[in-house]
SEFIZA-3560 file (N, C-alpha, C; in Angstrom, 3 decimals):
REM SEFIZA-3560
<numar><xx>33.883</xx><yy>24.928</yy><zz>-13.346</zz><atom>N</atom></numar>
<numar><xx>32.841</xx><yy>24.108</yy><zz>-12.642</zz><atom>CA</atom></numar>
<numar><xx>32.483</xx><yy>23.161</yy><zz>-13.768</zz><atom>C</atom></numar>
<numar><xx>32.193</xx><yy>21.937</yy><zz>-13.441</zz><atom>N</atom></numar>
<numar><xx>32.064</xx><yy>20.851</yy><zz>-14.503</zz><atom>CA</atom></numar>
<numar><xx>30.575</xx><yy>20.968</yy><zz>-14.844</zz><atom>C</atom></numar>
<numar><xx>30.157</xx><yy>20.374</yy><zz>-16.105</zz><atom>N</atom></numar>
<numar><xx>28.854</xx><yy>20.362</yy><zz>-16.425</zz><atom>CA</atom></numar>
<numar><xx>27.969</xx><yy>19.391</yy><zz>-15.616</zz><atom>C</atom></numar>
<numar><xx>26.825</xx><yy>19.692</yy><zz>-14.993</zz><atom>N</atom></numar>
<numar><xx>26.112</xx><yy>18.816</yy><zz>-14.278</zz><atom>CA</atom></numar>
<numar><xx>25.119</xx><yy>18.207</yy><zz>-15.075</zz><atom>C</atom></numar>
<numar><xx>24.812</xx><yy>16.937</yy><zz>-14.921</zz><atom>N</atom></numar>
<numar><xx>23.837</xx><yy>16.172</yy><zz>-15.745</zz><atom>CA</atom></numar>
<numar><xx>22.482</xx><yy>16.269</yy><zz>-14.782</zz><atom>C</atom></numar>
<numar><xx>21.535</xx><yy>16.371</yy><zz>-15.570</zz><atom>N</atom></numar>
<numar><xx>20.094</xx><yy>16.311</yy><zz>-14.959</zz><atom>CA</atom></numar>
<numar><xx>19.839</xx><yy>14.903</yy><zz>-14.522</zz><atom>C</atom></numar>
<numar><xx>19.115</xx><yy>14.763</yy><zz>-13.369</zz><atom>N</atom></numar>
<numar><xx>18.615</xx><yy>13.594</yy><zz>-12.977</zz><atom>CA</atom></numar>
<numar><xx>17.427</xx><yy>13.077</yy><zz>-13.973</zz><atom>C</atom></numar>
<numar><xx>17.338</xx><yy>11.824</yy><zz>-13.848</zz><atom>N</atom></numar>
<numar><xx>16.199</xx><yy>11.342</yy><zz>-14.843</zz><atom>CA</atom></numar>
<numar><xx>14.961</xx><yy>11.888</yy><zz>-14.763</zz><atom>C</atom></numar>
<numar><xx>14.617</xx><yy>12.186</yy><zz>-13.463</zz><atom>N</atom></numar>
<numar><xx>13.271</xx><yy>12.908</yy><zz>-13.300</zz><atom>CA</atom></numar>
<numar><xx>13.191</xx><yy>14.252</yy><zz>-13.930</zz><atom>C</atom></numar>
<numar><xx>14.237</xx><yy>14.999</yy><zz>-13.790</zz><atom>N</atom></numar>
<numar><xx>14.339</xx><yy>16.355</yy><zz>-14.434</zz><atom>CA</atom></numar>
<numar><xx>14.337</xx><yy>16.244</yy><zz>-16.071</zz><atom>C</atom></numar>
<numar><xx>15.072</xx><yy>15.126</yy><zz>-16.436</zz><atom>N</atom></numar>
<numar><xx>15.278</xx><yy>15.012</yy><zz>-18.015</zz><atom>CA</atom></numar>
<numar><xx>13.849</xx><yy>14.672</yy><zz>-18.427</zz><atom>C</atom></numar>
<numar><xx>13.008</xx><yy>13.790</yy><zz>-17.732</zz><atom>N</atom></numar>
<numar><xx>11.704</xx><yy>13.551</yy><zz>-18.127</zz><atom>CA</atom></numar>
<numar><xx>10.819</xx><yy>14.693</yy><zz>-18.111</zz><atom>C</atom></numar>
<numar><xx>10.905</xx><yy>15.427</yy><zz>-17.102</zz><atom>N</atom></numar>
<numar><xx>10.131</xx><yy>16.737</yy><zz>-16.968</zz><atom>CA</atom></numar>
<numar><xx>10.345</xx><yy>17.798</yy><zz>-18.193</zz><atom>C</atom></numar>
<numar><xx>11.605</xx><yy>17.786</yy><zz>-18.374</zz><atom>N</atom></numar>
<numar><xx>12.065</xx><yy>18.737</yy><zz>-19.463</zz><atom>CA</atom></numar>
<numar><xx>11.441</xx><yy>18.391</yy><zz>-20.791</zz><atom>C</atom></numar>
<numar><xx>11.498</xx><yy>16.901</yy><zz>-21.025</zz><atom>N</atom></numar>
<numar><xx>10.971</xx><yy>16.336</yy><zz>-22.555</zz><atom>CA</atom></numar>
<numar><xx>9.626</xx><yy>16.544</yy><zz>-22.489</zz><atom>C</atom></numar>
<numar><xx>8.706</xx><yy>16.257</yy><zz>-21.211</zz><atom>N</atom></numar>
<numar><xx>7.394</xx><yy>16.128</yy><zz>-21.345</zz><atom>CA</atom></numar>
<numar><xx>6.865</xx><yy>17.757</yy><zz>-21.592</zz><atom>C</atom></numar>
<numar><xx>7.465</xx><yy>18.696</yy><zz>-20.825</zz><atom>N</atom></numar>
<numar><xx>6.931</xx><yy>20.011</yy><zz>-20.814</zz><atom>CA</atom></numar>
<numar><xx>7.187</xx><yy>20.499</yy><zz>-22.320</zz><atom>C</atom></numar>
<numar><xx>8.201</xx><yy>20.220</yy><zz>-22.961</zz><atom>N</atom></numar>
<numar><xx>8.494</xx><yy>20.631</yy><zz>-24.409</zz><atom>CA</atom></numar>
<numar><xx>7.499</xx><yy>20.019</yy><zz>-25.150</zz><atom>C</atom></numar>
<numar><xx>7.138</xx><yy>18.757</yy><zz>-25.005</zz><atom>N</atom></numar>
<numar><xx>6.140</xx><yy>17.995</yy><zz>-25.851</zz><atom>CA</atom></numar>
<numar><xx>4.755</xx><yy>18.631</yy><zz>-25.679</zz><atom>C</atom></numar>
<numar><xx>4.360</xx><yy>18.982</yy><zz>-24.334</zz><atom>N</atom></numar>
<numar><xx>3.017</xx><yy>19.765</yy><zz>-24.100</zz><atom>CA</atom></numar>
<numar><xx>2.775</xx><yy>21.120</yy><zz>-24.718</zz><atom>C</atom></numar>
<numar><xx>4.135</xx><yy>21.814</yy><zz>-24.797</zz><atom>N</atom></numar>
<numar><xx>4.068</xx><yy>23.150</yy><zz>-25.352</zz><atom>CA</atom></numar>
<numar><xx>3.777</xx><yy>23.070</yy><zz>-26.978</zz><atom>C</atom></numar>
<numar><xx>4.489</xx><yy>21.948</yy><zz>-27.601</zz><atom>N</atom></numar>
<numar><xx>4.358</xx><yy>21.668</yy><zz>-28.945</zz><atom>CA</atom></numar>
<numar><xx>2.882</xx><yy>21.392</yy><zz>-29.296</zz><atom>C</atom></numar>
<numar><xx>2.400</xx><yy>20.381</yy><zz>-28.293</zz><atom>N</atom></numar>
<numar><xx>0.907</xx><yy>19.985</yy><zz>-28.526</zz><atom>CA</atom></numar>
<numar><xx>-0.045</xx><yy>21.221</yy><zz>-28.366</zz><atom>C</atom></numar>
<numar><xx>0.166</xx><yy>22.057</yy><zz>-27.508</zz><atom>N</atom></numar>
<numar><xx>-0.598</xx><yy>23.352</yy><zz>-27.349</zz><atom>CA</atom></numar>
<numar><xx>-0.576</xx><yy>24.227</yy><zz>-28.533</zz><atom>C</atom></numar>
<numar><xx>0.744</xx><yy>24.371</yy><zz>-29.064</zz><atom>N</atom></numar>
<numar><xx>0.798</xx><yy>25.249</yy><zz>-30.135</zz><atom>CA</atom></numar>
<numar><xx>-0.006</xx><yy>24.752</yy><zz>-31.485</zz><atom>C</atom></numar>
<numar><xx>0.201</xx><yy>23.485</yy><zz>-31.700</zz><atom>N</atom></numar>
<numar><xx>-0.434</xx><yy>22.759</yy><zz>-32.749</zz><atom>CA</atom></numar>
<numar><xx>-1.987</xx><yy>22.842</yy><zz>-32.689</zz><atom>C</atom></numar>
<numar><xx>-2.591</xx><yy>22.932</yy><zz>-31.500</zz><atom>N</atom></numar>
<numar><xx>-3.897</xx><yy>22.924</yy><zz>-31.268</zz><atom>CA</atom></numar>
<numar><xx>-4.619</xx><yy>24.356</yy><zz>-31.289</zz><atom>C</atom></numar>
<numar><xx>-3.863</xx><yy>25.338</yy><zz>-31.318</zz><atom>N</atom></numar>
<numar><xx>-4.251</xx><yy>26.655</yy><zz>-31.166</zz><atom>CA</atom></numar>
<numar><xx>-4.766</xx><yy>27.083</yy><zz>-32.612</zz><atom>C</atom></numar>
<numar><xx>-6.051</xx><yy>27.924</yy><zz>-32.623</zz><atom>N</atom></numar>
<numar><xx>-6.374</xx><yy>28.526</yy><zz>-33.809</zz><atom>CA</atom></numar>
<numar><xx>-5.320</xx><yy>29.589</yy><zz>-34.105</zz><atom>C</atom></numar>
<numar><xx>-4.832</xx><yy>29.719</yy><zz>-35.358</zz><atom>N</atom></numar>
<numar><xx>-3.925</xx><yy>30.992</yy><zz>-35.721</zz><atom>CA</atom></numar>
<numar><xx>-4.934</xx><yy>32.076</yy><zz>-36.052</zz><atom>C</atom></numar>
<numar><xx>-4.253</xx><yy>33.262</yy><zz>-35.628</zz><atom>N</atom></numar>
<numar><xx>-5.041</xx><yy>34.350</yy><zz>-36.007</zz><atom>CA</atom></numar>
<numar><xx>-4.864</xx><yy>34.638</yy><zz>-37.473</zz><atom>C</atom></numar>
<numar><xx>-5.959</xx><yy>35.410</yy><zz>-38.191</zz><atom>N</atom></numar>
<numar><xx>-5.969</xx><yy>35.857</yy><zz>-39.360</zz><atom>CA</atom></numar>
<numar><xx>-4.842</xx><yy>36.818</yy><zz>-39.716</zz><atom>C</atom></numar>
<numar><xx>-4.100</xx><yy>36.697</yy><zz>-40.782</zz><atom>N</atom></numar>
<numar><xx>-2.990</xx><yy>37.782</yy><zz>-40.886</zz><atom>CA</atom></numar>
<numar><xx>-1.839</xx><yy>37.489</yy><zz>-40.186</zz><atom>C</atom></numar>
<numar><xx>-1.740</xx><yy>36.300</yy><zz>-39.609</zz><atom>N</atom></numar>
<numar><xx>-0.470</xx><yy>36.086</yy><zz>-38.834</zz><atom>CA</atom></numar>
<numar><xx>0.525</xx><yy>35.539</yy><zz>-39.646</zz><atom>C</atom></numar>
<numar><xx>1.748</xx><yy>35.686</yy><zz>-39.248</zz><atom>N</atom></numar>
<numar><xx>2.961</xx><yy>35.328</yy><zz>-40.301</zz><atom>CA</atom></numar>
<numar><xx>2.871</xx><yy>33.787</yy><zz>-40.355</zz><atom>C</atom></numar>
<numar><xx>2.444</xx><yy>33.127</yy><zz>-39.407</zz><atom>N</atom></numar>
<numar><xx>2.584</xx><yy>31.612</yy><zz>-39.573</zz><atom>CA</atom></numar>
<numar><xx>1.018</xx><yy>31.168</yy><zz>-39.899</zz><atom>C</atom></numar>
<numar><xx>0.562</xx><yy>31.617</yy><zz>-41.081</zz><atom>N</atom></numar>
<numar><xx>-0.920</xx><yy>31.360</yy><zz>-41.241</zz><atom>CA</atom></numar>
<numar><xx>-1.073</xx><yy>29.962</yy><zz>-41.514</zz><atom>C</atom></numar>
<numar><xx>-2.152</xx><yy>29.445</yy><zz>-41.122</zz><atom>N</atom></numar>
<numar><xx>-2.438</xx><yy>27.785</yy><zz>-41.141</zz><atom>CA</atom></numar>
<numar><xx>-2.752</xx><yy>27.593</yy><zz>-42.714</zz><atom>C</atom></numar>
<numar><xx>-2.173</xx><yy>26.564</yy><zz>-43.288</zz><atom>N</atom></numar>
<numar><xx>-2.352</xx><yy>26.153</yy><zz>-44.504</zz><atom>CA</atom></numar>
<numar><xx>-3.904</xx><yy>25.509</yy><zz>-44.611</zz><atom>C</atom></numar>
<numar><xx>-4.515</xx><yy>25.914</yy><zz>-45.740</zz><atom>N</atom></numar>
<numar><xx>-5.799</xx><yy>25.480</yy><zz>-46.033</zz><atom>CA</atom></numar>
<numar><xx>-5.959</xx><yy>23.816</yy><zz>-46.239</zz><atom>C</atom></numar>
<numar><xx>-4.775</xx><yy>23.152</yy><zz>-46.461</zz><atom>N</atom></numar>
<numar><xx>-4.668</xx><yy>21.809</yy><zz>-46.598</zz><atom>CA</atom></numar>
<numar><xx>-4.342</xx><yy>21.109</yy><zz>-45.421</zz><atom>C</atom></numar>
<numar><xx>-4.104</xx><yy>21.923</yy><zz>-44.188</zz><atom>N</atom></numar>
<numar><xx>-3.636</xx><yy>21.060</yy><zz>-43.105</zz><atom>CA</atom></numar>
<numar><xx>-4.911</xx><yy>20.353</yy><zz>-42.498</zz><atom>C</atom></numar>
<numar><xx>-4.402</xx><yy>19.433</yy><zz>-41.664</zz><atom>N</atom></numar>
<numar><xx>-5.582</xx><yy>18.643</yy><zz>-40.973</zz><atom>CA</atom></numar>
<numar><xx>-6.353</xx><yy>19.333</yy><zz>-39.993</zz><atom>C</atom></numar>
<numar><xx>-5.700</xx><yy>20.347</yy><zz>-39.423</zz><atom>N</atom></numar>
<numar><xx>-6.492</xx><yy>21.091</yy><zz>-38.436</zz><atom>CA</atom></numar>
<numar><xx>-7.535</xx><yy>21.935</yy><zz>-39.115</zz><atom>C</atom></numar>
<numar><xx>-7.146</xx><yy>22.537</yy><zz>-40.308</zz><atom>N</atom></numar>
<numar><xx>-8.096</xx><yy>23.165</yy><zz>-41.029</zz><atom>CA</atom></numar>
<numar><xx>-9.337</xx><yy>22.349</yy><zz>-41.590</zz><atom>C</atom></numar>
<numar><xx>-9.096</xx><yy>21.327</yy><zz>-42.001</zz><atom>N</atom></numar>
<numar><xx>-9.933</xx><yy>20.204</yy><zz>-42.541</zz><atom>CA</atom></numar>
<numar><xx>-11.031</xx><yy>19.816</yy><zz>-41.286</zz><atom>C</atom></numar>
<numar><xx>-10.389</xx><yy>19.601</yy><zz>-40.124</zz><atom>N</atom></numar>
<numar><xx>-11.221</xx><yy>19.117</yy><zz>-39.098</zz><atom>CA</atom></numar>
<numar><xx>-12.120</xx><yy>20.357</yy><zz>-38.662</zz><atom>C</atom></numar>
<numar><xx>-11.776</xx><yy>21.430</yy><zz>-38.724</zz><atom>N</atom></numar>
<numar><xx>-12.504</xx><yy>22.599</yy><zz>-38.300</zz><atom>CA</atom></numar>
<numar><xx>-13.586</xx><yy>22.839</yy><zz>-39.262</zz><atom>C</atom></numar>
<numar><xx>-13.481</xx><yy>22.662</yy><zz>-40.624</zz><atom>N</atom></numar>
<numar><xx>-14.436</xx><yy>22.697</yy><zz>-41.574</zz><atom>CA</atom></numar>
<numar><xx>-15.526</xx><yy>21.777</yy><zz>-41.449</zz><atom>C</atom></numar>
<numar><xx>-14.951</xx><yy>20.519</yy><zz>-41.061</zz><atom>N</atom></numar>
<numar><xx>-16.030</xx><yy>19.478</yy><zz>-40.684</zz><atom>CA</atom></numar>
<numar><xx>-16.841</xx><yy>19.654</yy><zz>-39.436</zz><atom>C</atom></numar>
<numar><xx>-16.246</xx><yy>20.294</yy><zz>-38.572</zz><atom>N</atom></numar>
<numar><xx>-17.035</xx><yy>20.562</yy><zz>-37.301</zz><atom>CA</atom></numar>
<numar><xx>-18.071</xx><yy>21.696</yy><zz>-37.508</zz><atom>C</atom></numar>
<numar><xx>-17.529</xx><yy>22.625</yy><zz>-38.348</zz><atom>N</atom></numar>
<numar><xx>-18.480</xx><yy>23.519</yy><zz>-38.488</zz><atom>CA</atom></numar>
<numar><xx>-19.736</xx><yy>23.131</yy><zz>-39.303</zz><atom>C</atom></numar>
<numar><xx>-19.630</xx><yy>22.201</yy><zz>-40.331</zz><atom>N</atom></numar>
<numar><xx>-20.641</xx><yy>21.714</yy><zz>-40.938</zz><atom>CA</atom></numar>
<numar><xx>-21.685</xx><yy>20.830</yy><zz>-40.063</zz><atom>C</atom></numar>
<numar><xx>-20.971</xx><yy>20.310</yy><zz>-39.310</zz><atom>N</atom></numar>
<numar><xx>-21.790</xx><yy>19.439</yy><zz>-38.263</zz><atom>CA</atom></numar>
<numar><xx>-22.669</xx><yy>20.328</yy><zz>-37.343</zz><atom>C</atom></numar>
<numar><xx>-22.048</xx><yy>21.451</yy><zz>-36.900</zz><atom>N</atom></numar>
<numar><xx>-22.575</xx><yy>22.225</yy><zz>-36.140</zz><atom>CA</atom></numar>
<numar><xx>-23.869</xx><yy>23.163</yy><zz>-36.681</zz><atom>C</atom></numar>
<numar><xx>-23.641</xx><yy>23.425</yy><zz>-37.870</zz><atom>N</atom></numar>
<numar><xx>-24.521</xx><yy>24.147</yy><zz>-38.827</zz><atom>CA</atom></numar>
<numar><xx>-25.737</xx><yy>23.187</yy><zz>-38.960</zz><atom>C</atom></numar>
<numar><xx>-25.558</xx><yy>21.746</yy><zz>-39.228</zz><atom>N</atom></numar>
<numar><xx>-26.641</xx><yy>21.047</yy><zz>-39.607</zz><atom>CA</atom></numar>
<numar><xx>-27.467</xx><yy>20.511</yy><zz>-38.219</zz><atom>C</atom></numar>
<numar><xx>-26.721</xx><yy>20.777</yy><zz>-37.167</zz><atom>N</atom></numar>
<numar><xx>-27.477</xx><yy>20.294</yy><zz>-35.858</zz><atom>CA</atom></numar>
<numar><xx>-28.401</xx><yy>21.442</yy><zz>-35.505</zz><atom>C</atom></numar>
<numar><xx>-28.136</xx><yy>22.603</yy><zz>-36.040</zz><atom>N</atom></numar>
<numar><xx>-28.980</xx><yy>23.818</yy><zz>-35.637</zz><atom>CA</atom></numar>
<numar><xx>-30.552</xx><yy>23.902</yy><zz>-36.457</zz><atom>C</atom></numar>
//
């Protein structure tokens, strides 16, 4: 049986779903002690530190 090509719509759905998963993985807080521990110099860690400062000053 020959290799079937995906139709354009299906190729787009495959790409979009892969990018969505990647986006969600990047946005998640990683648990303490996890093997893929977030670097303290990463942008996500810096953003969370700034947000916690803002929350503390608002209280």
